[in-house]
C-alpha positions, -999 to 999 in steps of 0.1 A, spaced: 23 112 -13 60 113 -19 79 117 -51 113 104 -42 124 68 -49 159 55 -44 175 51 -79 180 13 -74 143 9 -67 129 30 -96 97 16 -111 80 21 -144 55 48 -149 23 49 -128 0 37 -155 19 5 -160 6 -23 -139 33 -47 -129 34 -84 -119 35 -74 -82 1 -55 -83 -28 -67 -62 -56 -87 -79 -85 -64 -71 -88 -26 -69 -112 -2 -54 -118 33 -66 -118 60 -39 -156 63 -40 -158 25 -35 -135 28 -5 -157 56 9 -187 34 6 -170 4 21 -157 24 51 -189 43 54 -171 77 53 -171 107 29 -149 108 -2 -132 137 15 -122 115 44 -108 89 20 -87 116 3 -75 127 38 -66 91 46 -45 89 15 -27 122 23 -21 110 59 -7 77 46 -34 57 63 -41 43 28 -21 40 -4 -36 50 -38 -20 48 -72 -32 56 -107 -43 27 -128 -59 35 -162 -60 72 -152 -80 66 -120 -67 66 -84 -73 31 -70 -66 13 -37 -59 -24 -34 -91 -40 -22 -74 -64 3 -61 -34 23 -97 -24 32 -113 -54 50 -143 -57 72 -152 -20 69 -118 -10 81 -82 -4 69 -57 -31 79 -45 -21 114 -8 -19 107 -9 -5 72 -5 32 82 26 24 102 41 4 73 33 31 48 50 57 70 81 35 74 83 30 36 80 67 30 107 74 55 129 49 36 124 70 5 97 49 -12 70 68 -32 35 53 -35 43 31 -66 74 17 -50 56 11 -17 29 -7 -35 54 -29 -53 71 -37 -20 38 -46 -4 29 -70 -32 63 -84 -41 61 -122 -36 82 -134 -7 85 -171 0 96 -165 36 61 -151 44 30 -172 51 8 -150 29 34 -149 2 34 -110 1 39 -84 28 4 -71 22 -11 -105 28 10 -110 59 -2 -77 73 -36 -93 77 -21 -121 97 -1 -125 128 30 -116 108 23 -79 109 51 -72 133 76 -89 110 64 -68 81 69 -36 102 104 -48 112 113 -54 75 99 -20 64 118 -3 92 151 -21 82 147 -6 47 156 29 61 191 17 71 
C-alpha cells in the first residue's frame, strides 16, 4: 500500500466513505472464504496489489464487485499497479475506480473492468502517470 497522493488528488481521511465508494464491501475473511484461500493469502494479495483494501468503520474492506465468480477481476492487479505508479494511494485508487464516468458503459472504471472495456481502463490508468 502506498502513502503518496498527488496534492491535487488528495482525499478525505480513510474512515470517511465518499460518494464514489462501491455499494457492497467484503471483509478480508469474507474474501478468503469467497476465493477459498487462507486469510494470509488475502493479506499477501493486498500487499502485492492484486486486491485493494481500505478501512471503513475501522475494518479493512474490499469492494465486493472486484471479487467475482471465486476469482479477482482479471485486469485489476495491472490497473492497481498503474495507479500506484501514478502516485495514487489505496484511497485515491479506490475513488478513481468508482468515480462515475459517462463515457464508460458500466458508468465506473471498476464496472468496466468486468466488461470488454478492460483495455480502455488500463489505457486510462496508464495515461495518469504522464
